N, C-alpha and C positions, 0 to 999 in steps of 0.2 A: 450695668444695671444698678449702680449705686444710687442711693437716694440723694435728693437735693433739697435743702431746707429753705430755699429762697422763694417764698411766695405764699405759703400756706398761712402764715401769720397775718399777712396783709388782707387776705380774704376772710380770715376768722380771728380777729384780734382778741376775742374773748378767750381763746385758748392760751394766749401768752401768759395770762395772769398767774396760773398755778399749775399748769400741766406738768412741767418738768419737776416742779417741787413735789407734786403728788407722786410722780414716778419714783423719785428718790425716797420719799416717805414709804411708799409701798415696799421698796427694796429693804429698808431698814426694819419695817414693822412686820413684813411677811403678810401683808393684809390685802392681797389682790381682790378677793371677793368682797370683803367688808367695805372697800372703798368704791364699790361698783356704782351706787347711785350718784355719788359726787363726781366721779369720772364721767359718767354719762352726761351730767349737766355741763361739764367743761368741754365735752367732745372727746371721742376716742379714735378719730381718724388719723391717717398718716400725716406727719409734718413735712412731707416731701414736696408739696405744692406742684410745680411744673415738672418735677422729676418722675421717678418711677412710682407706679401704684404697687403697693405691697399686699400680697396674699399670704396669709399664714395657712399652712397645710399640715394637718395632724392626722396621722394614721398609725396603725400597729405594724411597723416593719419587722419587728422581732417579737418573740414570745409566742404563746399558744395561738394567737390570732394572726400570725404573720402572713398567712395565706391571703388575708384581705388587703395587705399592703404590698403584695408581690408585684403588682403592675405599676406602682407609683412612678418609679424612676423612668420606666419606658415612656409612660404617657407624658410626664412633665418634660422629659428630655426631647421627645418628638415635637413638642410645642415650643421649645426654647427659642428658635429663630423667630417664630411669629410673635412671641412675647417681647423679644429684643427689638423687633421692628416697631412694636407699639400698636396701640389702638386709639381710635378717636374717642376721647372722653371729655365731655364738657367743652368742646371746641379746641382742645389741645391734643397733640399727639403724645401719648404717655406709654412708656415701656412698662412691662409687668415683671416684678420681682417676686419669685415664689420662695418663701422661707419654710423649708420642710422640717418637721419635727416628728420624731419617732416616740410614740407613747409607750412603747415596749409592752403593749397589751395590758397596761396598768392604768386603772381609772384615776388614781391620784396623780400619777405622772401626766396623764392627759390634761387634767385641769391645770397642773403646774406650768407645763410648757405653753398652754393657751394664755394664761395670765401673763407670762413673760412676753409672748408675742404682742399682746395688747398693750401692756404697760411700758415695755422697754423697746420693742421693735416698732410700735405705732402702726400696726397693720391696718389697711383699709377694710379688709374682709378676711374672715376665717372660713376655710373649707375643711370638712372632716368626713371621714367615712370609716366603716368597719365595726359594726355591732353596737348596741346601746352602751356596752361597757366602755367603749371608746368615745362614742358620739355624745352621750348625755352629759358627762362632766364638761366636755368642751362647749357644748351649747349652753349649759348653765353658766359657765364663766363668761361667755359672750353676752348672754342676757343680762347678767348682773352688771357688766361693765359697759353696756350700751354699744356693743360692737356687732355689726351685721355678720351673720353666719349662715352658711348653706351646708346641709348635711345630706348624706345618703347611705344606703346599705344597712338598714335596720328596719324591721317591721314598724309601720308608723305608730301602732299602739305602744310598742316598747319605747319609742322615742317620746311620744306626746304624753301619754298617761304615766309613763315611767318617770317623767319630769314633773309630775303633778299638774299637768295642763288640764284645763277645763274648756269645753267648747264656747262658753259664754265669756271667758277671759283668755283670749289667745295670747301667745307670746308676741312681743313687739319687735324683737331683733333677730329671731332665729327661725329658719325655714328648712323644710325637709322634703325630699322626694324619694319614694320607694313604694313597694306594695304593702298591703295589710294582711292581718291574720285571716280576714274573710276571703282574700284572694288565694292565700295558701291553702286554706281549708277547701276552697273550690277546686284547686288543682289536685290536691291529694284525694279528694272525693271522686275525681275522675280516674285516678290511678288505681285506687284500692279494688274496685270491682273487676279489674283486669285479670285477676287470679282468684278462683273460688276459695273461700276461707270460711271458718266458723264465726267470723266477725267479732272475735275476741281480740281487743286491741290493748297491747301493753304500751305505756307511755313513759318517756324519760324526759322529765322537765326539771332542770336544775334550779338551784336557789340563786338565780342571777336575773337581770332585767328581762331577758328573753324568756327564760323558763317561767318566771312569775306571770308574764303576759300570756303565755300559752296556757297556763294553769288557771287563769282568772275565771271564777265561776260564772261570770256574766258575759264577758267578751272573749274568752279564750276558746280552746278546742273542745272542752268537755261537753257543753251544751249541743254543739253541732254533731259531735260523735254520737251522743245518745239519741238525738233526733233522727239520725240515719240508721239506728238500730244496732250500733256497736255496743258491746259490753266493755267498759273501760276498766283496765287494771292499772291503777296508779299507785306505785309503791312509795310516793312522797318525794319531797324535794331533797336534793343532795348538793353538796358544794362542788364548784368547779375544782378540778384537780383530784377528783376521787380516784383512788387506785384499787378499789375493791367493789365490784358490782354483784357479788355473790347473792346478797339478799334480794336484789331486784330480779336477778335471773331465776332464783328459786321461786319467787312469787309468780313470775311469768309461766314457768314450767308447771307449777301446781294448778294454775288457772286454765291451762291448755291454750295459751296465747298463740295465735298464728300470724298476727300482724304486729309490727313495732312502728311507733312514730316517736320522734323526739327532736330536741334542739340542743345540741351539745357542741362544745369546742372540739376540734379535731382530735387532740390527744385523748380526751375522755371517751369519745366514741371508739377509738382504736382499742382502748383498754377494755371497754364493754364488749366489743365484738370478738376480741380474742378470747376473753373469758367465757363468753357465750359458747363459742366453739369447743373450748376445753370442757365445758360442763354439759355438753350435749343439747344445747338449746339452739334450734334452727328454725326461725319463723319463715313463712312462705313469702311475705312481703315486708320490706322495711323502707319507710319514707323518712329520711333524716334530714332535717334542716341544719344549715351552718357547717356541720362536721364534714360532709362529703361533697361540698360544692366545687372543690378545686382539684385538678389533676395531681398536685403534689401530695394532698391528703389521701387521695384514693390510691395512688401508687404505693404509699406506705403500708396499705392493707394487703398488698400482694393478691393472691388468688381469692382471698375472702371478700374482695370488692365486687365480684361478679353478681350482677343483678340488683345491687343497691339502687334505690330511687331517691330523687331529690327534686326540689324546685329549680327552675332555670329562669333567671332574671334576664340574661342576655347571652347570645351565642353568635357564632359566625353565620348563622342562618336567619337572624332577625332582619326584618325588612326596612331598617332605618339607616340614615346617613348623618354624618357630622355637619353641624352648622358652621364649624370652624374650618375644616379641611375638605369637606365634600366626600370624604371616604365613606364607603358602605361598611356595614358591620363585618362583612367578609374581608374587605380590604384592611380594616383596622386589625382584625384577628391575625391575618396573614403577615402584616407588618410586625406585629408583636412576636410571632413565631420566628420570623427571619432575624429580627434584632436580638432575640434572647436565646434562640435555639431551645425554646420551651413550648409546650402546648398552650394554646390560648386558654385564658382563664376568665371567669365571669366579671371580676372587678375591672377589667380593661375598659369595658364600655361605660361603666358607671363613674369611674374616676375621670375618664375623658369628658363625660357629660357634666360633671361638676365644673370643669373649666370652661365648657361651652356656656353654661349659664352665667358664670362669673364674668366672662368677656361681654356677653350680651348685656348684663347688668351695668357694667362700666360704660358701655356705649350709650345707654339710655339715661343714666343718672345725670341729673342737672349739675351736680357738684360731687365728684368722687371723693373729695376730702371731707365731705359732710356725712357723718354716719347715717343721719336720718334720710338724706337724699338717696344713699345707697340702699337702705332698707326699703324705702318707697319703691325704688326700681325693682327690687327683688319681688315685692308683693305684686307688682304689675306684670310680671314675667308671663309670656306666652311664647314658647319656643319649641320647635321641632328639633330633637337631638338624636344622637346615636342610640339612645334607649327609648325613644318615643317622645311624645309631647309632654312638656313640663310647664306648669303654670299654676299660680296661686290666686288668680283673679277670676277663674271660670265660674266658681260657685256651683259646680255640678257634681256628679258622682266622683269625678277626679279629685275633688277637694272635700273629704269627709269632715275636716276641721280647717280653720283658716290657715294654719301654718303648714299644711300637708298637701302635696300633689302626688297622686298615686300613679305608679307604672304597672304594667301588666306582666303576667306570669304564664309560663308553660311548664310542663312536667317532663322530666328526663330520667333515663335509667342508664347506669354504667354497664357497658358491654365490652367484650374483647374487641380491640380496635384493629384497624389495618395499618394506620400510620403510627399510632401510639398504643401503649399497652392497654389502656382503657379509654373509651370515648363515650361521650354523652349522646345517647339516642333519644330524640324527642318522641315521647309516647302519648302525650295529650296536648292539644293546642286550642281548646275551646275559647280561651280568653283572647288568643291571638292567632287566628286561623292562617295568617300569612306566613307563619313559621311552619315549614313543611315537616310532616311526621317522618320519623326514621324507622319506625317499627312499632310492634305491640309489646305491652308489658309481659315479661316472662317471670315465672317464679324464680326465687333466688337460687343460683347455681350451686 
């Protein structure tokens, strides 16, 4: 899968002029982002011509967000033979080389490895997943350097507005698919009435891109909660890595809070939930985004995981199949469990879908070595994938802004399992009725 430099310069002689010189300059000056506009003018595609197509893939394989990258090696490994055999791209059979980079759950490193992929590895496309802390700096680096990028697994508001995007001036090179806060509010609003409460809601919104999006006074959770008659108890922003939630717990207890909602990294919620138990705070319902999505994070909570609820973006019960392999969601989840001896996890579907879209884009791009041609193919995407339909040209509800394609959500609750210690039971499915319900919401055990 090694690249071959024989042919790209012939098709794009304008790149010969200073491309390599700029790469050297970037290395000596440490100026990846500042050189962006100039590199975009020279072109930032691969110099491999008839050789392999290069995909740069950035995810948090280690650090507090590691759960989001847990499925990467399985998904990419399972597609390796197909990538080695190649895809028809612009009339040529081209193999696909995936350059995997671990952001280590660090935004600065995410930007750094992306610049390296663009400037030194000359990738044709960057794929990225795993919260706006990881996605946004990668997408920003791609936008600055004129490199096509597809991202997923972050609420679209955190991605789009978190990057200072505006509907009238969309991004040129970077595209995203995932659900939005409106979808999450819809799912949680279906979950909350499942248990009678006093409608006093304590919220945990940290000082990070997700937390700030959730707390936004116009587009966040607050207006919707108040409209539905909830009393919101917001103790304010806190930094990721917080090791003492005593003040938040005290405010919740004083206000008589019976419901909790929040968006935290897994270690922070584990700290909060343990301290809540120690300090005698036990809400009836807890809907927690991000922190309890994955079996590995839930298992770490032990018995305190019983009854916690969260959004479900993808499961082994979803009614979709892969455009690459033909596998159903159930097939893909089972393959993951067999290969890893671990319980299926939600990113399996979305990481797989990233590569579905990438391959589809390469097949349709007029010239995979021309960044604009690749970006144009991304924008024209209409594809049924393992996570549902993805497309940026529909101009319908699926596309709230030009760079975003929405996917759908259902709601789940962690209950004691038969095959695994804790299993996700689907408790609401109004957005996607084809996902079967597994039971009704129960109060926290």
